[in-house]
C-alpha positions in Angstrom: 121.2 54.9 14.3 121.8 57.4 11.6 119.9 60.6 11.6 119.2 62.8 8.5 117.9 66.3 8.4 114.3 65.2 8.7 114.8 62.3 11.1 114.3 62.7 14.9 117.5 63.5 16.7 116.4 63.4 20.3 114.8 60.4 22.0 113.4 60.8 25.5 112.6 57.6 27.4 110.8 57.9 30.7 109.5 55.4 33.3 109.8 54.6 37.0 113.0 53.3 38.6 113.9 49.7 37.8 111.9 49.7 34.5 115.1 49.3 32.4 116.1 52.8 31.3 119.7 52.5 32.2 120.0 49.0 30.6 118.4 50.4 27.5 121.0 53.3 27.3 123.8 50.8 27.9 122.6 48.7 25.0 122.3 51.7 22.7 125.8 52.8 23.7 127.3 49.4 23.0 125.7 49.3 19.6 127.0 52.8 18.8 130.6 51.8 19.8 130.4 48.8 17.5 129.6 51.2 14.7 132.6 53.4 15.7 130.5 56.3 16.9 131.8 58.4 19.8 129.5 58.1 22.9 129.2 61.0 25.3 127.7 60.1 28.7 126.0 62.2 31.3 124.6 60.6 34.5 122.6 62.8 36.8 123.8 62.9 40.4 124.3 65.8 42.8 127.9 67.0 42.9 130.8 67.8 40.6 130.8 64.5 38.7 127.7 65.6 36.7 129.2 69.1 36.0 132.4 67.5 34.7 130.5 65.1 32.4 128.3 68.0 31.1 131.4 70.0 30.2 132.9 67.0 28.3 129.6 66.4 26.5 129.8 69.8 24.9 132.1 68.3 22.4 129.2 66.6 20.6 128.3 70.0 19.1 131.3 69.4 16.7 130.7 65.7 16.2 128.1 64.8 13.5 128.4 61.1 14.3 128.2 61.5 18.0 125.8 59.9 20.4 124.8 61.7 23.7 123.4 59.4 26.5 121.8 61.2 29.4 120.6 59.2 32.4 119.0 60.1 35.7 117.7 63.6 34.8 115.5 63.7 37.9 118.5 63.5 40.2 120.1 66.7 38.8 117.3 69.0 37.6 119.7 71.5 35.9 120.4 68.9 33.3 117.0 69.3 31.6 117.6 73.1 31.3 121.1 72.5 30.0 119.7 70.1 27.4 116.8 72.2 26.2 118.6 75.6 26.1 122.2 74.6 25.6 123.4 71.5 23.9 120.4 70.0 22.0 119.7 73.1 19.8 123.4 72.8 18.7 123.3 69.2 17.8 124.8 68.8 14.3 123.0 66.8 11.6 123.7 63.1 12.2 124.2 63.4 15.9 121.7 61.7 18.2 120.8 62.3 21.9 119.0 59.7 24.0 117.7 60.8 27.4 116.3 58.7 30.2 114.3 60.1 33.2 111.6 59.0 35.6 109.2 61.7 34.5 108.3 62.9 31.0 109.9 66.1 29.6 108.5 69.4 30.8 105.5 70.7 28.9 107.7 73.5 27.4 109.4 70.8 25.2 106.1 69.8 23.6 104.9 73.4 23.2 108.0 74.5 21.3 107.3 73.9 17.6 111.0 73.7 17.0 111.0 70.3 18.8 108.0 68.8 17.0 109.9 66.9 14.4 113.2 66.4 16.3 111.8 64.9 19.5 110.4 61.4 20.2 109.0 60.7 23.6 108.4 57.1 24.7 107.2 55.8 28.1 108.8 52.5 29.1 106.5 49.9 30.6 106.7 46.3 31.8 108.0 43.5 29.5 105.5 41.3 27.7 104.9 37.9 29.2 107.1 36.1 26.6 109.9 38.6 27.1 109.7 38.2 30.9 109.8 34.4 30.6 112.9 34.5 28.4 114.6 36.8 31.0 113.9 34.2 33.7 115.2 31.4 31.5 118.4 33.2 30.7 118.8 34.0 34.5 118.7 30.2 35.2 115.4 30.2 37.1 113.9 26.7 37.0 110.8 26.4 34.9 108.7 25.3 37.8 109.1 28.7 39.4 108.3 30.8 36.3 104.5 31.1 36.9 104.8 32.3 40.4 107.7 34.7 39.7 106.0 36.1 36.5 102.8 36.6 38.4 104.6 38.6 41.0 106.9 40.7 38.8 104.3 41.4 36.1 107.0 42.1 33.6 108.9 44.6 35.8 112.6 44.1 34.9 114.0 45.0 38.4 111.5 42.8 40.1 112.3 39.9 37.7 116.0 40.3 38.5 115.6 40.4 42.3 113.1 37.6 42.3 115.3 35.4 40.1 118.3 36.1 42.4 116.2 35.1 45.5 115.1 31.9 43.9 118.6 30.9 42.8 119.9 31.6 46.3 117.2 29.3 47.8 115.4 31.9 49.7 111.9 30.5 48.7 112.3 26.8 49.1 108.6 26.5 50.3 107.0 28.5 47.5 107.2 32.1 46.3 106.2 34.9 48.5 107.0 38.6 48.7 109.2 38.9 51.8 109.6 42.1 53.8 113.3 42.5 52.8 112.4 42.1 49.1 109.5 44.6 49.5 111.8 47.0 51.2 114.4 46.7 48.5 111.9 47.3 45.8 110.4 50.3 47.7 113.9 51.9 47.9 114.8 51.3 44.3 111.4 52.0 42.6 109.6 54.4 44.9 112.6 56.0 46.6 112.4 58.6 49.4 109.0 60.2 49.8 108.6 63.9 50.5 106.6 63.6 53.7 104.5 61.2 55.9 101.4 62.7 54.1 102.7 61.7 50.7 103.4 58.2 52.1 99.8 57.9 53.4 98.5 59.1 50.0 100.5 56.4 48.2 99.4 53.8 50.7 95.7 54.7 50.0 96.4 54.5 46.2 97.9 51.1 46.6 95.1 49.8 48.8 92.0 51.0 46.8 91.1 49.9 43.3 91.2 53.5 42.1 91.8 56.7 44.1 90.1 60.1 43.5 90.3 63.2 45.6 87.1 62.4 47.6 88.7 59.1 48.8 91.9 60.9 49.8 89.7 63.4 51.6 88.2 60.6 53.7 91.7 59.6 54.9 93.7 62.9 54.6 91.0 65.6 55.0 93.5 68.5 55.1 95.9 67.6 52.3 93.8 65.7 49.8 94.0 68.1 46.9 97.8 68.5 47.0 98.3 64.8 47.6 96.1 63.9 44.6 98.0 66.2 42.3 101.3 64.6 43.5 100.0 61.1 42.9 98.8 61.7 39.4 102.3 62.8 38.4 104.1 59.7 39.6 105.7 57.6 36.8 104.1 54.4 38.1 100.6 55.7 38.6 98.1 55.7 35.7 94.9 57.8 35.3 91.6 56.2 34.4 87.9 57.0 34.3 87.4 56.7 38.0 90.7 58.1 39.4 94.3 57.1 39.6 95.8 53.6 40.2 99.4 52.3 40.5 101.0 49.6 38.4 100.2 46.2 39.9 103.7 45.4 41.1 104.0 48.8 42.8 100.6 48.3 44.4 101.5 44.9 45.8 104.9 46.1 47.1 103.5 49.2 48.8 100.5 47.5 50.3 102.5 44.5 51.6 105.2 46.8 53.1 102.5 48.9 54.8 100.7 45.9 56.3 103.9 44.4 57.6 105.4 47.7 58.9 102.3 49.1 60.7 99.5 46.6 61.0 97.4 48.9 63.2 97.8 51.9 60.9 97.0 49.6 57.9 93.8 48.5 59.5 92.8 52.0 60.4 93.4 53.2 56.9 91.4 50.2 55.6 88.5 51.2 57.8 88.4 54.8 56.6 88.6 53.7 53.0 85.9 51.1 53.5 83.5 53.5 55.1 83.9 55.9 52.2 83.4 53.2 49.6 80.3 51.8 51.3 78.7 55.2 51.3 79.7 55.7 47.7 78.3 52.3 46.7 75.0 53.0 48.4 74.7 56.5 46.9 75.8 55.6 43.3 73.4 56.0 40.4 73.3 55.0 36.7 76.8 54.5 35.2 78.5 55.0 38.6 76.9 51.9 40.2 79.2 49.2 38.8 82.5 51.1 39.3 81.4 51.9 42.9 80.5 48.3 43.6 83.8 47.0 42.1 85.7 49.5 44.3 84.0 48.1 47.4 84.5 44.4 46.6 88.2 45.1 45.7 88.8 45.4 49.4 88.2 41.7 49.6 91.1 41.1 47.3 93.4 41.4 50.3 92.2 38.2 51.9 93.2 36.0 48.9 89.8 34.2 48.6 87.6 36.4 46.5 90.3 36.9 43.9 89.8 33.2 42.9 86.4 34.3 41.5 86.7 38.0 40.6 89.4 39.4 38.2 88.8 43.1 38.8 90.2 43.6 35.3 88.8 46.0 32.8 86.9 44.2 30.0 88.6 45.1 26.8 86.3 47.5 25.0 83.1 45.9 26.6 80.6 48.0 28.5 77.2 47.3 30.1 74.2 48.7 28.3 70.4 48.5 28.4 68.6 46.0 26.2 67.2 47.3 22.9 64.6 45.5 20.7 67.2 45.2 18.0 69.3 43.0 20.4 66.6 40.3 20.5 68.1 37.9 18.0 71.6 38.2 19.4 70.5 37.8 23.0 68.5 34.7 22.3 71.3 33.2 20.2 73.8 33.8 23.1 71.4 32.1 25.6 70.6 29.2 23.3 74.3 28.4 22.5 75.2 28.5 26.3 72.0 27.0 27.9 70.0 25.3 25.2 66.8 25.9 23.2 64.4 25.6 26.1 66.2 28.2 28.1 66.2 30.5 25.1 62.4 30.0 24.7 61.9 31.0 28.3 64.2 34.0 27.8 62.0 35.1 24.9 59.0 34.9 27.2 60.7 37.2 29.7 62.0 39.6 27.0 58.3 40.2 26.1 57.2 40.7 29.7 60.3 42.4 31.2 62.6 43.7 28.5 64.2 46.2 31.0 65.3 43.3 33.2 68.1 42.4 30.7 71.5 43.9 30.5 73.5 43.7 27.3 77.3 43.8 27.2 78.6 45.4 24.0 81.8 45.6 22.1 81.7 48.1 19.3 78.0 48.3 19.6 77.5 44.5 19.2 75.9 42.4 21.9 78.6 39.9 23.1 77.1 38.9 26.4 73.9 39.1 28.4 72.5 38.9 31.9 69.0 39.2 33.5 67.6 40.5 36.8 63.8 39.7 37.0 61.6 41.5 39.5 58.5 39.7 40.6 55.8 40.8 43.0 53.1 38.1 42.5 53.3 34.4 41.5 51.3 34.8 38.3 50.1 31.5 37.0 51.4 32.1 33.5 54.9 32.9 34.7 55.1 30.0 37.1 53.7 27.6 34.5 56.1 28.8 31.8 59.3 29.0 33.8 60.5 26.2 36.2 63.1 28.5 37.7 60.5 31.1 38.6 58.3 28.3 40.0 61.1 27.0 42.2 61.9 30.5 43.6 58.3 31.2 44.4 57.9 27.8 46.1 60.9 28.5 48.3 59.8 32.0 49.3 56.3 30.9 50.1 57.4 27.9 52.1 59.9 29.9 54.2 58.9 33.5 54.6 56.2 34.8 52.1 56.4 38.3 50.6 54.5 41.1 52.4 52.5 43.8 50.7 54.8 46.1 48.6 57.7 43.6 48.6 59.2 41.8 45.6 61.6 39.0 44.9 64.3 39.1 42.2 66.0 36.4 40.2 69.5 36.8 38.6 69.9 34.5 35.7 71.1 34.1 32.1 74.7 35.2 33.0 76.1 34.4 29.5 79.6 35.3 28.5 80.3 32.9 25.6 84.1 33.3 25.9 84.0 32.2 29.6 80.6 30.9 30.4 80.1 31.3 34.2 83.8 31.3 34.8 85.9 34.2 36.1 86.3 36.9 33.4 86.1 40.7 33.2 82.6 40.4 31.7 81.5 38.0 34.4 82.9 40.6 36.9 80.4 43.1 35.4 77.5 40.7 35.8 78.3 39.7 39.3 78.7 43.3 40.4 75.4 44.2 38.7 73.8 41.6 41.0 75.7 43.0 44.1 74.5 46.5 43.2 70.9 45.3 42.9 71.3 43.8 46.4 72.5 47.1 47.8 69.9 49.2 46.0 67.0 46.8 46.2 64.0 48.9 47.5 61.6 46.5 49.3 63.6 43.5 48.0 62.4 40.5 50.2 64.2 37.6 48.5 67.0 37.4 45.9 67.8 34.3 43.9 71.0 33.8 41.9 70.9 31.1 39.3 74.2 29.4 38.4 74.9 26.4 36.2 75.2 23.4 38.4 78.9 23.3 39.5 80.7 23.3 42.8 82.9 26.1 41.6 80.7 29.0 42.7 79.3 27.5 45.8 82.1 28.7 48.1 81.8 32.3 46.8 78.0 32.1 47.2 78.4 30.9 50.8 80.9 33.7 51.4 78.3 36.3 50.4 75.5 34.6 52.3 73.6 33.1 49.3 72.3 29.7 50.4 71.6 27.0 47.9 68.1 25.5 47.5 68.0 21.9 48.4 67.2 20.6 44.9 68.8 21.8 41.6 66.4 23.1 39.0 66.4 21.7 35.4 65.6 23.6 32.3 65.7 21.3 29.3 68.9 19.2 29.6 70.7 21.8 31.7 70.8 21.8 35.5 71.2 24.8 37.8 71.9 25.6 41.4 69.7 28.4 42.8 71.1 30.5 45.7 68.7 32.4 47.9 68.9 35.2 50.5 66.1 36.7 52.6 66.9 40.4 53.0 64.4 40.8 55.9 66.4 38.4 58.1 69.8 39.7 57.1 69.5 43.3 55.9 71.8 45.0 53.5 73.3 47.1 56.3 74.1 43.9 58.3 75.3 42.1 55.2 77.7 45.0 54.5 78.9 45.2 58.1 79.7 41.5 58.4 81.4 41.4 55.0 83.8 44.0 56.2 85.0 41.7 59.0 86.5 39.2 56.5 88.1 41.6 54.1 91.5 41.3 55.8 91.0 37.8 57.2 92.6 34.5 56.1 91.3 33.2 52.7 88.7 30.8 54.0 85.1 30.6 52.7 82.6 31.3 55.4 79.1 32.7 55.6 79.5 36.5 55.3 76.4 37.3 57.3 74.3 36.0 60.0 70.8 37.0 61.2 71.4 40.3 62.8 71.5 40.3 66.6 68.6 38.0 67.2 69.3 34.6 68.8 67.3 32.8 66.1 65.8 33.6 62.7 64.1 37.0 62.5 60.3 37.0 62.6 59.0 38.1 59.1 55.5 39.5 59.8 52.7 40.4 57.4 51.4 43.9 57.6 48.4 42.7 59.6 50.5 40.6 62.0 52.8 43.5 62.5 50.0 45.9 63.4 48.6 43.4 65.9 52.1 43.0 67.4 52.5 46.8 67.8 49.1 47.1 69.7 50.0 44.1 71.9 53.4 45.6 72.7 51.7 48.8 73.8 49.1 46.9 75.9 52.0 45.1 77.6 54.1 48.2 78.0 54.5 47.8 81.8 54.6 44.0 81.8 58.1 42.9 80.8 57.3 39.2 80.7 54.5 39.7 78.2 56.5 42.1 76.2 59.4 39.6 75.9 57.1 37.2 74.1 56.1 39.8 71.5 57.3 39.0 68.0 58.6 42.5 67.6 61.5 41.5 69.8 62.6 39.1 67.0 61.8 41.5 64.1 63.9 43.6 61.9 62.6 46.6 63.7 65.1 46.0 66.5 67.7 43.9 64.8 71.1 45.5 65.0 69.8 47.9 67.7 72.6 49.1 70.1 70.4 48.0 73.0 71.2 44.3 73.5 68.1 43.7 75.5 65.3 43.1 72.9 62.6 44.3 75.3 64.4 47.5 76.0 65.0 47.8 72.3 61.3 47.5 71.5 60.5 50.1 74.1 63.1 52.5 72.8 62.0 52.1 69.1 58.3 52.6 69.9 59.1 55.5 72.3 61.1 57.2 69.5 58.2 56.7 67.1 55.7 58.1 69.6 57.9 61.1 70.2 58.1 61.7 66.5 54.4 62.0 66.5 54.7 64.7 69.1 57.3 66.5 67.0 54.8 66.9 64.1 52.4 69.8 64.8 49.8 68.1 62.7 49.9 64.9 64.7 50.2 66.4 68.2 46.6 65.5 69.2 47.2 61.9 68.1 50.5 61.8 70.1 48.7 62.9 73.3 46.0 60.2 72.8 48.5 57.4 72.3 50.8 58.5 75.1 47.9 58.9 77.6 46.5 55.5 76.7 49.6 53.3 76.9 52.3 55.1 78.7 50.8 57.3 81.4 48.6 54.9 83.3 45.1 56.4 83.2 42.8 53.3 83.7 39.6 54.1 81.7 38.9 55.7 78.4 36.7 58.3 80.1 39.6 59.3 82.5 42.0 59.6 79.6 39.5 61.8 77.7 39.1 64.0 80.7 42.8 64.3 81.2 43.2 65.3 77.5 40.3 67.8 77.8 38.3 66.3 74.9 35.1 64.4 74.4 35.2 60.6 74.5 34.4 60.4 70.7 37.2 62.8 69.9 39.6 60.8 72.1 38.7 57.6 70.3 39.2 59.3 66.9 42.6 60.7 67.9 43.7 57.4 69.3 42.7 55.5 66.1 44.5 58.0 63.9 47.5 58.0 66.2 47.7 54.2 66.2 47.3 54.1 62.4 50.1 56.6 61.9 52.4 55.0 64.6 52.0 51.6 63.1 52.7 52.9 59.6 55.9 54.6 60.7 57.1 51.5 62.5 56.2 49.4 59.5 58.2 51.7 57.3 61.2 51.0 59.6 60.5 47.2 59.5 60.6 47.2 55.7 63.5 49.6 55.1 65.5 49.7 58.4 66.2 52.7 60.4 68.3 54.4 57.8 69.4 57.8 59.1 69.4 59.1 55.5 65.8 58.3 55.0 63.4 61.2 55.3 61.0 60.8 58.3 57.4 60.0 57.5 55.3 63.0 58.3 52.2 64.9 57.1 50.6 61.9 55.4 47.3 62.3 57.3 45.9 65.2 59.1 43.7 65.1 62.2 40.0 65.3 61.5 39.1 67.2 64.6 
């Protein structure tokens, strides 16, 4: 602990409460006393005790061998000013000062060139796993408890100590769990008293979401988001990352557990606000924001204890997703061959030639270390079906169940190869799975999706949870066997899928189908364009006959699935009426609107009578009716394919009346 003229003389350790700052200073003081050095101690606390110890510590200015220990700076802010402007500039050569605080020193310390060589600032963090295990061993905690306690405490010294005491006292005879009293104790000692209810809410949001930025806070705290975010980012147990701020994992668990126990209704309300924001963010995300946004959304499932068996939500060390480049070909095929065999690699080479953009490469330092594919197919081309048994199986399933309609496509997720953890939970596998989920959410005119996994019961429960149903027979490629999971996005739309997934985020950790076919009593009717057009005309012809309208396939179509009107006949009438009204709102389609309304909704019995009512010739009436029906059917078909998304622009001005 000697200090020469060029050695640092001031050491500033900072970190949250319970991280071990006081224990560190006590150890340093004990070592100094063994070396016969005089130790001057100042402990921050309001009142005269601190003032008295400050006065006594002045003596170090005349003691070249002295050691000054200052703890709890944040509890008595005047200490920092006294140190920087008073005693530290007067430290004699050989004397050392060690300071501990929750927050790092003020920026003025770093800006003062006079401190540049004298000052060392270190942030104290959790113990390493081996260090934490030795702490439990020395505390007399039975080895059988180590895994659970280490998993909870995550190297946090205070949590290790309290958890060890609870185990020794027999408070957890049926297994480790974070109890409300322990959570309260940790909250008091680590977080301490919060400035206001708004600050508490901000901290609860930060603990609940994977990462928190100002826009997320604004969704929950619209009036105080900016100030709350500035406060969060300065907390000693909150880190800053590429997508916002996030707390240490122990702090996250303690705050979230305490909030859920203390105010279940408020907890669920906050969860709902956070979720609505994250769903919108995931649907709107583009390019590099897609994966972080999808990870943020699925992180809400972490709270039910089930999805965390399959997803780590950890950052892959130095690995990022990238597009495939021709120079990656050798590495990609080698990765696939090692994991899935030569035949699978040959098929991958075939797809690299046909759809190179379907492949995502995961790089570390520019090198391809993992790969995944997302094939998009619109037609069952003979060459593709003959070359690839997986593609053939997917087309067989789609065509036997609900064939694709014009403009739709199917997609196949395959070749999920992380050689370090092949199709097992890992940070890289997280990226691959969330790329698939993002494709689900953003899939324009996606009819069927298929997810190919190596044959194993491990993933089946997760696939069931996210409503991916296994094909009856596994598919073999070479000597390897795969389970293919399918989803028809026309029977359970993305909107419905997201809605139902939200219902199980806070539920018990039980695997269950995360979605069901919207509000229809049975499977939705998947109609071709021709069948749909015929159904629209039949619905209009039966407009005033409820019994006939009830038999119309539109009552079982996506057009009315999820409609707030529970009566399917009323729902069909409302959707078609809205579409007819939309024609009337378009000046270029007004004549078409009048022809359609007069024909089907206003009761004139003959074409001639309708033409006279409209004041046009019979031929003009026929032309307007044909154009109106064409436009009406097209607009309704657009809703059938894409859903009635309020963010989608209305379809107008595609055709103009011809007279």
